[in-house]
C-alpha positions in Angstrom: 35.3 -17.7 4.8 33.1 -14.7 4.4 34.1 -11.8 2.3 32.8 -8.3 1.9 32.3 -8.5 -1.9 29.1 -7.9 -3.8 28.1 -10.4 -6.4 26.7 -7.6 -8.5 29.2 -4.7 -9.0 26.3 -2.2 -9.5 25.1 -3.1 -6.1 28.3 -2.0 -4.5 28.1 1.4 -6.1 24.4 1.8 -5.1 25.2 0.8 -1.5 28.1 3.3 -1.4 25.8 6.1 -2.6 23.1 5.1 0.0 25.8 5.1 2.7 27.0 8.6 1.7 23.4 9.9 1.6 22.7 8.5 5.1 25.9 9.9 6.5 25.1 13.3 5.1 21.6 13.2 6.7 23.1 12.5 10.2 25.9 15.0 9.8 28.8 12.5 9.5 31.6 13.5 7.1 32.4 10.3 5.2 35.1 10.3 2.6 35.8 7.7 -0.1 38.1 5.0 1.1 39.3 4.7 4.7 37.2 6.2 7.5 39.0 4.7 10.5 39.3 8.1 12.1 35.5 8.1 12.8 34.1 7.1 16.2 31.9 4.0 16.7 29.1 6.4 17.6 29.5 8.2 14.2 29.7 4.9 12.3 26.7 3.5 14.2 24.6 6.5 13.4 25.2 6.0 9.7 24.3 2.3 9.9 21.3 3.1 12.0 20.1 5.8 9.5 20.5 3.2 6.7 18.4 0.7 8.5 15.8 3.3 9.4 15.5 4.3 5.7 15.3 0.6 4.6 12.5 -0.1 7.0 10.7 3.0 5.9 10.9 2.0 2.2 9.7 -1.5 3.0 6.7 -0.2 5.0 5.8 2.2 2.2 5.8 -0.8 -0.2 3.3 -2.6 2.0 0.6 0.1 1.7 
């Protein structure tokens, strides 16, 4: 069974900071803990921004 636990605790904290940064950039007000009151569109925009930034960093590393 799959779980949503990181094997490295520091990775969880870094991912949370990254998520909050991405949310801020797209204007979504995330709070610590439960965010079930957000729409799928809002959550999707945060995830999309995270992927966009990861691809951008990867492409910068290829230069």
